[in-house]
MMTF fields as JSON, N, C-alpha, C and O atoms, coordinates in Angstrom:
{
  "mmtfVersion": "1.0.0",
  "mmtfProducer": "UNKNOWN",
  "numBonds": 511,
  "numAtoms": 512,
  "numGroups": 128,
  "numChains": 1,
  "numModels": 1,
  "chainsPerModel": [1],
  "groupsPerChain": [128],
  "chainIdList": ["A"],
  "bondAtomList": [4, 2, 8, 6, 12, 10, 16, 14, 20, 18, 24, 22, 28, 26, 32, 30, 36, 34, 40, 38, 44, 42, 48, 46, 52, 50, 56, 54, 60, 58, 64, 62, 68, 66, 72, 70, 76, 74, 80, 78, 84, 82, 88, 86, 92, 90, 96, 94, 100, 98, 104, 102, 108, 106, 112, 110, 116, 114, 120, 118, 124, 122, 128, 126, 132, 130, 136, 134, 140, 138, 144, 142, 148, 146, 152, 150, 156, 154, 160, 158, 164, 162, 168, 166, 172, 170, 176, 174, 180, 178, 184, 182, 188, 186, 192, 190, 196, 194, 200, 198, 204, 202, 208, 206, 212, 210, 216, 214, 220, 218, 224, 222, 228, 226, 232, 230, 236, 234, 240, 238, 244, 242, 248, 246, 252, 250, 256, 254, 260, 258, 264, 262, 268, 266, 272, 270, 276, 274, 280, 278, 284, 282, 288, 286, 292, 290, 296, 294, 300, 298, 304, 302, 308, 306, 312, 310, 316, 314, 320, 318, 324, 322, 328, 326, 332, 330, 336, 334, 340, 338, 344, 342, 348, 346, 352, 350, 356, 354, 360, 358, 364, 362, 368, 366, 372, 370, 376, 374, 380, 378, 384, 382, 388, 386, 392, 390, 396, 394, 400, 398, 404, 402, 408, 406, 412, 410, 416, 414, 420, 418, 424, 422, 428, 426, 432, 430, 436, 434, 440, 438, 444, 442, 448, 446, 452, 450, 456, 454, 460, 458, 464, 462, 468, 466, 472, 470, 476, 474, 480, 478, 484, 482, 488, 486, 492, 490, 496, 494, 500, 498, 504, 502, 508, 506],
  "bondOrderList": [1, 1, 1, 1, 1, 1, 1, 1, 1, 1, 1, 1, 1, 1, 1, 1, 1, 1, 1, 1, 1, 1, 1, 1, 1, 1, 1, 1, 1, 1, 1, 1, 1, 1, 1, 1, 1, 1, 1, 1, 1, 1, 1, 1, 1, 1, 1, 1, 1, 1, 1, 1, 1, 1, 1, 1, 1, 1, 1, 1, 1, 1, 1, 1, 1, 1, 1, 1, 1, 1, 1, 1, 1, 1, 1, 1, 1, 1, 1, 1, 1, 1, 1, 1, 1, 1, 1, 1, 1, 1, 1, 1, 1, 1, 1, 1, 1, 1, 1, 1, 1, 1, 1, 1, 1, 1, 1, 1, 1, 1, 1, 1, 1, 1, 1, 1, 1, 1, 1, 1, 1, 1, 1, 1, 1, 1, 1],
  "groupList": [{"groupName": "MET", "atomNameList": ["N", "CA", "C", "O"], "elementList": ["N", "C", "C", "O"], "formalChargeList": [0, 0, 0, 0], "bondAtomList": [1, 0, 2, 1, 3, 2], "bondOrderList": [1, 1, 2], "singleLetterCode": "M", "chemCompType": "L-PEPTIDE LINKING"}, {"groupName": "ARG", "atomNameList": ["N", "CA", "C", "O"], "elementList": ["N", "C", "C", "O"], "formalChargeList": [0, 0, 0, 0], "bondAtomList": [1, 0, 2, 1, 3, 2], "bondOrderList": [1, 1, 2], "singleLetterCode": "R", "chemCompType": "L-PEPTIDE LINKING"}, {"groupName": "PRO", "atomNameList": ["N", "CA", "C", "O"], "elementList": ["N", "C", "C", "O"], "formalChargeList": [0, 0, 0, 0], "bondAtomList": [1, 0, 2, 1, 3, 2], "bondOrderList": [1, 1, 2], "singleLetterCode": "P", "chemCompType": "L-PEPTIDE LINKING"}, {"groupName": "ASN", "atomNameList": ["N", "CA", "C", "O"], "elementList": ["N", "C", "C", "O"], "formalChargeList": [0, 0, 0, 0], "bondAtomList": [1, 0, 2, 1, 3, 2], "bondOrderList": [1, 1, 2], "singleLetterCode": "N", "chemCompType": "L-PEPTIDE LINKING"}, {"groupName": "GLY", "atomNameList": ["N", "CA", "C", "O"], "elementList": ["N", "C", "C", "O"], "formalChargeList": [0, 0, 0, 0], "bondAtomList": [1, 0, 2, 1, 3, 2], "bondOrderList": [1, 1, 2], "singleLetterCode": "G", "chemCompType": "PEPTIDE LINKING"}, {"groupName": "PHE", "atomNameList": ["N", "CA", "C", "O"], "elementList": ["N", "C", "C", "O"], "formalChargeList": [0, 0, 0, 0], "bondAtomList": [1, 0, 2, 1, 3, 2], "bondOrderList": [1, 1, 2], "singleLetterCode": "F", "chemCompType": "L-PEPTIDE LINKING"}, {"groupName": "THR", "atomNameList": ["N", "CA", "C", "O"], "elementList": ["N", "C", "C", "O"], "formalChargeList": [0, 0, 0, 0], "bondAtomList": [1, 0, 2, 1, 3, 2], "bondOrderList": [1, 1, 2], "singleLetterCode": "T", "chemCompType": "L-PEPTIDE LINKING"}, {"groupName": "LEU", "atomNameList": ["N", "CA", "C", "O"], "elementList": ["N", "C", "C", "O"], "formalChargeList": [0, 0, 0, 0], "bondAtomList": [1, 0, 2, 1, 3, 2], "bondOrderList": [1, 1, 2], "singleLetterCode": "L", "chemCompType": "L-PEPTIDE LINKING"}, {"groupName": "GLU", "atomNameList": ["N", "CA", "C", "O"], "elementList": ["N", "C", "C", "O"], "formalChargeList": [0, 0, 0, 0], "bondAtomList": [1, 0, 2, 1, 3, 2], "bondOrderList": [1, 1, 2], "singleLetterCode": "E", "chemCompType": "L-PEPTIDE LINKING"}, {"groupName": "VAL", "atomNameList": ["N", "CA", "C", "O"], "elementList": ["N", "C", "C", "O"], "formalChargeList": [0, 0, 0, 0], "bondAtomList": [1, 0, 2, 1, 3, 2], "bondOrderList": [1, 1, 2], "singleLetterCode": "V", "chemCompType": "L-PEPTIDE LINKING"}, {"groupName": "ALA", "atomNameList": ["N", "CA", "C", "O"], "elementList": ["N", "C", "C", "O"], "formalChargeList": [0, 0, 0, 0], "bondAtomList": [1, 0, 2, 1, 3, 2], "bondOrderList": [1, 1, 2], "singleLetterCode": "A", "chemCompType": "L-PEPTIDE LINKING"}, {"groupName": "ILE", "atomNameList": ["N", "CA", "C", "O"], "elementList": ["N", "C", "C", "O"], "formalChargeList": [0, 0, 0, 0], "bondAtomList": [1, 0, 2, 1, 3, 2], "bondOrderList": [1, 1, 2], "singleLetterCode": "I", "chemCompType": "L-PEPTIDE LINKING"}, {"groupName": "LYS", "atomNameList": ["N", "CA", "C", "O"], "elementList": ["N", "C", "C", "O"], "formalChargeList": [0, 0, 0, 0], "bondAtomList": [1, 0, 2, 1, 3, 2], "bondOrderList": [1, 1, 2], "singleLetterCode": "K", "chemCompType": "L-PEPTIDE LINKING"}, {"groupName": "SER", "atomNameList": ["N", "CA", "C", "O"], "elementList": ["N", "C", "C", "O"], "formalChargeList": [0, 0, 0, 0], "bondAtomList": [1, 0, 2, 1, 3, 2], "bondOrderList": [1, 1, 2], "singleLetterCode": "S", "chemCompType": "L-PEPTIDE LINKING"}, {"groupName": "ASP", "atomNameList": ["N", "CA", "C", "O"], "elementList": ["N", "C", "C", "O"], "formalChargeList": [0, 0, 0, 0], "bondAtomList": [1, 0, 2, 1, 3, 2], "bondOrderList": [1, 1, 2], "singleLetterCode": "D", "chemCompType": "L-PEPTIDE LINKING"}, {"groupName": "HIS", "atomNameList": ["N", "CA", "C", "O"], "elementList": ["N", "C", "C", "O"], "formalChargeList": [0, 0, 0, 0], "bondAtomList": [1, 0, 2, 1, 3, 2], "bondOrderList": [1, 1, 2], "singleLetterCode": "H", "chemCompType": "L-PEPTIDE LINKING"}, {"groupName": "TYR", "atomNameList": ["N", "CA", "C", "O"], "elementList": ["N", "C", "C", "O"], "formalChargeList": [0, 0, 0, 0], "bondAtomList": [1, 0, 2, 1, 3, 2], "bondOrderList": [1, 1, 2], "singleLetterCode": "Y", "chemCompType": "L-PEPTIDE LINKING"}, {"groupName": "GLN", "atomNameList": ["N", "CA", "C", "O"], "elementList": ["N", "C", "C", "O"], "formalChargeList": [0, 0, 0, 0], "bondAtomList": [1, 0, 2, 1, 3, 2], "bondOrderList": [1, 1, 2], "singleLetterCode": "Q", "chemCompType": "L-PEPTIDE LINKING"}, {"groupName": "TRP", "atomNameList": ["N", "CA", "C", "O"], "elementList": ["N", "C", "C", "O"], "formalChargeList": [0, 0, 0, 0], "bondAtomList": [1, 0, 2, 1, 3, 2], "bondOrderList": [1, 1, 2], "singleLetterCode": "W", "chemCompType": "L-PEPTIDE LINKING"}],
  "groupTypeList": [0, 1, 2, 1, 3, 3, 4, 5, 6, 7, 7, 8, 9, 7, 9, 10, 0, 6, 11, 7, 10, 9, 10, 7, 10, 10, 7, 11, 12, 4, 4, 13, 14, 15, 13, 1, 3, 6, 7, 16, 7, 17, 8, 1, 6, 7, 10, 15, 18, 10, 4, 17, 3, 9, 7, 10, 8, 16, 8, 13, 4, 0, 1, 2, 11, 4, 10, 4, 3, 1, 13, 4, 14, 10, 6, 0, 4, 2, 5, 1, 16, 4, 16, 1, 9, 8, 11, 6, 14, 16, 9, 2, 8, 10, 2, 9, 9, 7, 2, 10, 9, 12, 1, 11, 14, 9, 6, 7, 18, 7, 5, 8, 1, 4, 8, 17, 8, 17, 1, 10, 7, 9, 13, 4, 5, 0, 7, 2],
  "groupIdList": [1, 2, 3, 4, 5, 6, 7, 8, 9, 10, 11, 12, 13, 14, 15, 16, 17, 18, 19, 20, 21, 22, 23, 24, 25, 26, 27, 28, 29, 30, 31, 32, 33, 34, 35, 36, 37, 38, 39, 40, 41, 42, 43, 44, 45, 46, 47, 48, 49, 50, 51, 52, 53, 54, 55, 56, 57, 58, 59, 60, 61, 62, 63, 64, 65, 66, 67, 68, 69, 70, 71, 72, 73, 74, 75, 76, 77, 78, 79, 80, 81, 82, 83, 84, 85, 86, 87, 88, 89, 90, 91, 92, 93, 94, 95, 96, 97, 98, 99, 100, 101, 102, 103, 104, 105, 106, 107, 108, 109, 110, 111, 112, 113, 114, 115, 116, 117, 118, 119, 120, 121, 122, 123, 124, 125, 126, 127, 128],
  "secStructList": [7, 7, 7, 7, 7, 7, 1, 7, 7, 2, 2, 2, 2, 2, 2, 2, 2, 2, 2, 2, 2, 2, 2, 2, 2, 2, 2, 2, 2, 2, 2, 2, 2, 2, 2, 2, 2, 2, 2, 2, 2, 2, 2, 2, 2, 2, 2, 6, 6, 2, 2, 2, 2, 2, 2, 2, 2, 2, 2, 6, 6, 1, 1, 7, 7, 7, 1, 3, 3, 3, 3, 3, 3, 3, 3, 3, 6, 6, 3, 3, 3, 3, 3, 3, 3, 3, 3, 7, 3, 3, 7, 7, 7, 7, 1, 1, 7, 7, 7, 7, 3, 3, 3, 3, 3, 3, 3, 3, 3, 3, 6, 6, 6, 7, 6, 6, 1, 3, 3, 3, 3, 3, 3, 3, 3, 3, 7, 7],
  "xCoordList": [0.788, 0.068, 1.042, 2.214, 0.312, 0.913, 0.613, -0.346, 1.03, 0.782, 0.174, 0.784, -1.054, -2.068, -1.095, -0.663, -0.825, -0.449, -1.471, -2.539, -1.146, -2.271, -1.894, -2.657, -1.139, -0.64, -1.629, -2.458, -1.502, -2.349, -2.096, -0.955, -2.952, -2.817, -2.229, -2.062, -1.868, -1.076, -2.223, -2.013, -3.533, -4.389, -4.847, -5.12, -5.027, -5.472, -4.022, -4.438, -2.742, -1.966, -1.935, -1.51, -2.523, -2.41, -3.494, -3.406, -4.844, -5.969, -5.761, -6.384, -4.809, -4.772, -3.621, -3.472, -2.828, -1.858, -2.532, -2.567, -3.167, -4.226, -5.174, -5.225, -5.766, -6.307, -5.315, -5.402, -4.496, -3.439, -2.727, -2.06, -2.617, -2.295, -2.998, -2.51, -4.139, -5.451, -5.59, -6.0, -5.354, -5.705, -4.617, -4.741, -3.445, -1.893, -2.104, -1.677, -2.704, -2.634, -3.492, -3.109, -4.599, -6.009, -5.092, -5.326, -4.454, -3.866, -2.851, -2.662, -2.174, -0.985, -1.532, -1.105, -2.685, -3.587, -4.063, -3.833, -4.671, -5.075, -4.158, -4.336, -3.034, -1.911, -1.681, -1.741, -1.261, -0.704, -1.911, -1.491, -3.324, -4.209, -4.293, -4.421, -4.18, -4.058, -2.929, -3.383, -1.644, -0.233, -0.469, -0.213, -0.9, -1.417, -2.24, -1.577, -3.385, -4.508, -3.788, -4.077, -3.286, -2.339, -1.34, -1.184, -0.857, -0.031, -0.631, -0.054, -1.879, -2.583, -3.416, -3.848, -3.804, -4.222, -3.363, -3.78, -2.213, -1.097, -0.611, -0.221, -0.725, -0.328, -1.523, -1.118, -3.034, -3.784, -3.956, -4.32, -3.825, -3.325, -2.385, -2.634, -1.25, -0.043, -0.532, -0.609, -1.025, -1.356, -2.646, -2.699, -3.476, -4.244, -3.665, -4.442, -2.629, -1.866, -1.156, -1.512, -0.337, 0.401, -0.849, -0.562, -1.907, -2.843, -3.327, -3.879, -3.126, -3.703, -2.535, -2.698, -1.216, 0.061, -0.086, 0.25, -0.567, -0.482, -1.689, -1.555, -2.936, -3.896, -3.62, -4.029, -2.97, -2.546, -1.703, -1.962, -0.749, -0.105, -0.552, 0.136, -1.911, -2.679, -3.296, -2.97, -3.966, -4.837, -4.112, -4.654, -2.641, -1.507, -1.056, -0.468, -1.274, -0.947, 0.579, 1.102, 1.226, 2.356, 2.495, 3.508, 1.206, 1.339, 0.185, -0.682, 0.511, -0.773, -1.951, -1.937, -3.194, -4.557, -5.015, -5.536, -4.785, -5.761, -6.154, -5.811, -6.837, -7.623, -6.692, -5.627, -7.085, -6.132, -5.789, -6.43, -4.59, -4.35, -2.743, -2.056, -2.315, -1.019, -0.443, -0.735, 0.195, 0.982, 2.105, 2.528, 2.934, 4.043, 4.282, 3.682, 5.086, 5.385, 5.651, 6.541, 5.06, 5.466, 5.627, 5.076, 6.445, 6.845, 6.339, 6.417, 5.846, 5.113, 5.554, 5.15, 6.69, 7.059, 7.968, 9.088, 7.736, 8.658, 8.179, 8.767, 6.927, 6.23, 6.492, 6.619, 6.541, 6.481, 5.239, 5.055, 4.49, 2.939, 3.538, 4.342, 2.716, 2.457, 1.169, 0.376, 0.962, -0.611, -0.701, 0.153, -1.859, -2.646, -3.453, -4.566, -3.392, -4.341, -5.217, -4.716, -6.791, -7.349, -8.004, -8.413, -7.889, -8.561, -9.643, -9.263, -10.925, -12.162, -12.92, -12.973, -13.561, -14.508, -15.733, -16.318, -16.106, -17.369, -18.667, -18.235, -19.724, -20.579, -21.594, -22.542, -21.754, -22.64, -23.986, -24.263, -25.291, -26.406, -27.139, -27.23, -27.66, -28.432, -29.502, -29.581, -30.279, -31.217, -31.147, -32.074, -29.651, -29.298, -27.691, -26.954, -27.465, -26.463, -25.17, -24.882, -24.222, -23.167, -22.021, -22.286, -20.449, -19.605, -19.163, -19.192, -18.783, -18.024, -16.721, -16.079, -16.421, -14.837, -14.4, -15.094, -13.065, -12.321, -12.387, -12.53, -12.292, -12.53, -11.172, -10.465, -10.663, -9.119, -9.314, -9.665, -9.061, -9.33, -7.741, -7.163, -7.088, -5.693, -5.621, -5.858, -5.312, -5.56, -4.345, -3.448, -4.323, -2.718, -2.83, -3.759, -1.428, -1.404, 0.062, 0.941, 0.475, 1.915, 2.906, 2.341, 3.533, 4.509, 5.009, 5.155, 5.181, 5.699, 4.515, 4.73, 3.554, 2.631, 1.831, 1.15, 1.749, 0.943, -0.519, -1.163, -0.781, -2.035, -3.487, -4.394, -3.315, -4.62, -4.339, -5.172, -3.676, -4.022, -3.735, -2.742, -5.196, -5.288, -5.465, -6.325, -4.76, -4.44, -5.807, -6.573, -5.661, -6.593, -7.096, -6.363, -8.323, -8.681, -9.144, -10.285, -8.237, -8.707, -9.274, -8.741, -10.267, -10.889, -10.985, -11.015, -11.033, -11.114, -11.488, -11.228, -12.226, -12.574, -12.018, -11.869, -11.769, -11.045, -11.634, -11.986, -11.875, -12.128, -11.243, -10.249, -11.195, -10.444, -9.378, -8.472],
  "yCoordList": [-1.226, 0.212, 1.4, 1.61, 1.9, 3.511, 4.38, 3.923, 5.489, 5.947, 7.205, 7.455, 7.919, 8.951, 10.384, 10.488, 11.203, 12.432, 13.332, 13.349, 14.321, 14.938, 16.453, 17.264, 16.984, 18.273, 18.838, 18.093, 20.252, 21.02, 20.7, 20.34, 20.766, 21.011, 22.014, 23.024, 22.046, 23.477, 24.143, 25.28, 23.977, 24.989, 25.436, 26.636, 24.906, 25.291, 26.37, 27.38, 26.401, 27.156, 28.357, 29.441, 28.096, 29.318, 30.314, 31.54, 29.277, 30.444, 31.226, 32.244, 30.576, 31.493, 32.633, 33.553, 32.488, 33.433, 34.484, 35.672, 33.879, 35.104, 36.153, 37.38, 35.452, 36.164, 37.207, 38.435, 36.544, 37.58, 38.33, 39.162, 38.304, 39.274, 40.234, 41.312, 40.007, 41.026, 41.963, 43.12, 41.589, 41.856, 43.141, 44.2, 42.459, 43.651, 44.429, 45.559, 44.274, 45.467, 46.703, 47.849, 46.225, 46.925, 47.537, 48.734, 47.114, 47.748, 48.542, 49.553, 48.35, 49.422, 51.007, 52.145, 50.44, 51.735, 52.388, 53.587, 52.144, 52.581, 53.811, 55.014, 52.783, 53.418, 54.552, 55.661, 54.121, 55.333, 56.795, 57.868, 56.638, 57.259, 58.301, 59.524, 57.433, 58.092, 59.11, 60.25, 59.028, 59.343, 60.796, 61.904, 60.644, 61.799, 62.579, 63.418, 62.452, 63.089, 63.693, 64.873, 63.363, 63.7, 65.175, 66.286, 64.513, 65.85, 66.854, 67.934, 66.631, 67.828, 68.443, 69.539, 67.86, 68.508, 69.269, 70.018, 69.043, 69.629, 70.987, 71.93, 70.897, 71.956, 73.201, 74.306, 72.939, 73.835, 74.065, 75.21, 73.465, 73.975, 74.976, 75.989, 74.91, 75.899, 76.744, 77.724, 76.964, 77.763, 78.697, 79.904, 78.139, 79.22, 79.479, 80.017, 79.215, 79.835, 81.019, 82.161, 80.877, 81.84, 82.8, 83.892, 82.473, 83.794, 84.506, 85.603, 83.895, 84.394, 85.454, 86.475, 85.032, 85.879, 87.343, 88.399, 87.324, 88.05, 88.857, 90.063, 88.25, 89.497, 90.053, 91.177, 89.274, 90.148, 91.306, 92.475, 90.961, 92.143, 93.651, 94.666, 93.556, 94.559, 94.75, 95.714, 94.14, 94.451, 95.24, 95.866, 94.931, 95.394, 96.445, 97.227, 96.728, 98.15, 98.166, 99.208, 96.89, 96.954, 96.843, 96.843, 96.754, 96.735, 98.159, 98.493, 98.651, 99.852, 99.341, 98.637, 100.099, 99.644, 100.504, 101.617, 99.927, 100.798, 99.512, 98.331, 100.097, 99.331, 98.901, 99.5, 97.626, 97.023, 95.741, 95.215, 94.968, 93.847, 94.21, 95.167, 92.883, 93.001, 91.344, 90.748, 90.982, 89.683, 89.578, 90.665, 88.464, 88.191, 86.723, 85.991, 86.004, 84.935, 84.612, 85.293, 83.812, 83.647, 82.145, 81.364, 81.626, 80.357, 79.958, 80.64, 79.013, 78.462, 76.699, 75.909, 76.465, 75.383, 74.828, 75.338, 73.849, 73.479, 73.843, 73.597, 74.543, 74.902, 76.485, 77.353, 76.704, 78.033, 78.473, 78.017, 79.371, 79.838, 81.329, 82.153, 81.215, 82.589, 83.008, 82.214, 84.352, 84.801, 86.062, 86.685, 86.222, 87.697, 88.418, 87.895, 89.329, 90.211, 91.171, 91.966, 90.979, 91.989, 92.577, 92.08, 94.258, 94.907, 95.93, 96.95, 95.617, 96.458, 96.769, 96.242, 97.778, 98.534, 97.747, 97.143, 97.769, 96.667, 97.711, 98.615, 97.734, 98.105, 97.711, 97.84, 97.13, 96.011, 96.546, 97.638, 95.235, 95.622, 95.5, 94.329, 96.287, 96.318, 97.225, 98.132, 97.07, 97.921, 99.465, 100.245, 99.601, 100.723, 101.065, 100.229, 102.293, 102.832, 102.407, 102.867, 101.835, 101.458, 101.721, 101.695, 102.021, 102.692, 101.917, 100.697, 102.335, 101.588, 100.589, 101.248, 99.663, 99.101, 98.304, 98.059, 97.892, 97.419, 95.924, 95.428, 95.244, 93.788, 93.286, 94.03, 92.271, 92.115, 90.447, 89.749, 89.947, 88.247, 88.247, 89.22, 87.194, 86.7, 84.92, 83.901, 85.009, 83.862, 83.137, 83.64, 81.991, 81.432, 79.896, 79.108, 79.68, 78.86, 78.196, 78.891, 76.724, 76.436, 77.532, 78.013, 77.676, 78.418, 77.756, 78.474, 76.932, 76.351, 75.425, 75.01, 75.377, 75.043, 75.801, 75.384, 76.753, 78.128, 78.17, 77.21, 79.15, 79.739, 78.768, 78.637, 78.281, 77.272, 76.672, 77.245, 75.814, 74.894, 75.686, 75.615, 76.715, 77.503, 76.453, 75.581, 76.513, 75.853, 76.641, 76.026, 78.249, 78.502, 80.141, 80.861, 80.418, 81.742, 82.472, 82.345, 83.27, 83.881, 85.292, 85.924, 85.84, 86.993, 87.367, 86.676, 88.789, 89.699, 90.819, 91.103, 91.673, 93.23, 94.301, 94.131, 95.326, 96.695, 97.786, 98.036, 98.535, 100.449, 100.749, 100.029, 101.804, 102.301, 103.166, 103.769],
  "zCoordList": [0.013, 0.143, 0.025, 0.338, -0.406, -0.843, 0.203, 0.825, 0.696, 1.761, 0.67, -0.369, 1.043, 0.264, 0.544, 1.692, -0.189, -0.186, 0.171, -0.441, 1.42, 2.168, 1.564, 2.088, 0.805, 0.551, -0.57, -1.093, -0.934, -1.853, -3.188, -3.476, -4.055, -5.361, -5.996, -5.312, -7.08, -7.888, -7.946, -7.524, -8.316, -8.674, -7.308, -7.343, -6.129, -5.038, -4.68, -4.113, -4.833, -4.542, -5.426, -5.026, -6.985, -7.868, -7.436, -7.365, -7.082, -6.729, -5.196, -4.893, -4.339, -3.182, -3.416, -2.612, -4.582, -4.565, -5.4, -5.081, -6.696, -7.325, -5.973, -6.059, -4.945, -4.139, -3.373, -3.411, -2.773, -2.233, -2.953, -2.339, -4.457, -4.967, -5.329, -5.669, -5.311, -5.369, -3.948, -4.038, -3.115, -1.72, -1.38, -0.765, -2.135, -1.729, -2.663, -2.429, -3.87, -4.559, -4.073, -3.839, -3.997, -3.56, -1.881, -1.714, -1.086, 0.024, -0.376, 0.3, -1.274, -1.937, -2.423, -2.227, -3.147, -3.645, -2.714, -2.873, -1.732, -0.62, 0.165, 0.354, 0.529, 0.834, 0.301, 0.833, -1.366, -2.12, -1.995, -1.563, -2.411, -2.132, -0.795, -0.849, 0.457, 1.873, 1.564, 1.462, 1.394, 1.434, 0.462, 0.934, -0.708, -2.046, -0.909, -0.3, -0.586, 0.355, 1.654, 1.854, 2.179, 3.386, 2.979, 3.486, 1.893, 1.181, 0.507, 0.383, -0.022, -0.028, 0.711, 0.354, 1.883, 2.989, 3.897, 4.781, 3.641, 4.126, 3.622, 4.31, 2.065, 1.35, 1.667, 2.03, 1.502, 1.713, 3.276, 3.545, 4.05, 5.694, 5.655, 6.308, 4.968, 4.857, 4.301, 5.042, 3.121, 2.581, 3.216, 2.98, 3.884, 4.341, 5.814, 6.602, 6.178, 7.259, 6.452, 6.746, 5.617, 4.815, 4.257, 3.766, 4.322, 3.751, 4.917, 4.828, 6.014, 7.7, 7.979, 8.647, 7.314, 7.713, 6.814, 7.351, 5.53, 4.914, 5.245, 5.449, 5.319, 5.602, 7.284, 7.574, 8.26, 9.507, 8.99, 9.277, 8.264, 7.96, 7.323, 7.425, 6.617, 6.329, 7.523, 8.215, 7.805, 9.138, 10.509, 11.42, 10.249, 11.488, 11.057, 11.804, 9.502, 9.324, 8.712, 8.316, 8.685, 7.985, 6.379, 5.68, 6.055, 4.37, 4.295, 5.102, 3.265, 2.935, 1.987, 0.977, 2.85, 2.204, 0.969, 1.043, 0.028, -1.51, -2.4, -2.359, -3.047, -4.0, -4.932, -5.082, -5.765, -6.764, -6.369, -5.458, -7.084, -7.227, -6.709, -7.065, -5.545, -5.735, -5.293, -4.256, -6.098, -5.727, -5.135, -4.741, -4.855, -4.355, -4.047, -4.834, -2.998, -2.953, -1.182, -0.673, -0.447, 0.737, 0.992, 0.217, 2.168, 2.591, 3.657, 4.679, 3.631, 5.18, 4.956, 4.103, 6.278, 5.89, 5.049, 5.042, 4.296, 3.085, 1.932, 0.878, 2.008, 0.601, 0.116, 0.979, -0.829, -1.383, -2.361, -3.489, -1.757, -2.471, -3.058, -2.624, -4.263, -4.724, -4.163, -3.656, -4.269, -3.715, -4.562, -5.193, -4.395, -5.27, -4.582, -4.546, -4.053, -2.909, -3.831, -4.627, -3.599, -4.235, -2.905, -1.855, -3.597, -2.149, -2.797, -3.372, -2.675, -3.155, -2.085, -0.973, -2.591, -1.512, -1.271, -2.17, -0.041, 0.287, 0.829, 1.544, 0.679, 1.405, 1.728, 0.953, 2.903, 3.447, 3.54, 4.036, 2.745, 2.798, 4.01, 4.377, 4.71, 6.229, 6.266, 5.437, 7.097, 6.986, 7.731, 7.95, 8.041, 8.556, 7.851, 7.327, 7.991, 7.276, 7.421, 8.526, 7.023, 7.927, 6.535, 5.333, 7.343, 6.66, 5.544, 5.706, 4.505, 3.359, 4.11, 4.927, 4.012, 4.349, 3.173, 2.187, 3.402, 2.249, 2.412, 3.53, 1.39, 1.272, 1.073, 0.393, 1.474, 1.238, 1.063, 2.014, -0.169, -0.692, -0.796, -1.281, -0.354, -0.631, -1.268, -0.62, -2.373, -2.977, -3.329, -4.006, -2.881, -2.922, -3.446, -3.269, -4.245, -4.741, -4.7, -4.19, -5.261, -4.979, -6.047, -7.029, -5.933, -6.594, -7.879, -8.869, -7.925, -8.786, -9.982, -11.121, -9.318, -10.329, -10.874, -11.811, -10.541, -11.25, -10.597, -10.175, -10.613, -10.511, -10.588, -9.767, -11.683, -11.872, -10.695, -9.993, -9.85, -8.725, -7.436, -6.713, -7.273, -6.061, -4.835, -4.95, -3.8, -2.562, -1.325, -0.583, -1.534, -0.16, -0.817, -1.495, -0.46, -0.252, 0.887, 1.332, 1.387, 2.777, 2.495, 1.583, 3.159, 3.065, 4.437, 5.456, 4.23, 5.83, 5.288, 4.119, 6.194, 5.925, 6.938, 8.148, 6.282, 7.346, 7.225, 6.072, 7.992, 7.75, 6.968, 7.054, 5.979, 5.47, 6.32, 5.744]
}
């Protein structure tokens, strides 16, 4: 009598390896997407902080208020951002007469990628 071999067949091993390969591919894609989203959120957060800094310079009087557009660049963390500042007159709609104020909009983008990839928009109001 010959002893019976109780191992796996080649077909069973191939099916198990295929299932493992699909599962690992999904895991790698999920990790890659998570990493990309984390970097994007970091870029947006730091761009918002850089915009808040530019706006604070206007609010503190370090930069002069005047109608028109201005542009420049700012560094926050490892990123360099380009920005455009738009200063416009703003008259609030209210049942009582309120004084006109200046609206300051700061638009930020990654400097290397150009303005079409905006990362943040920070707005504020100031008395003239």
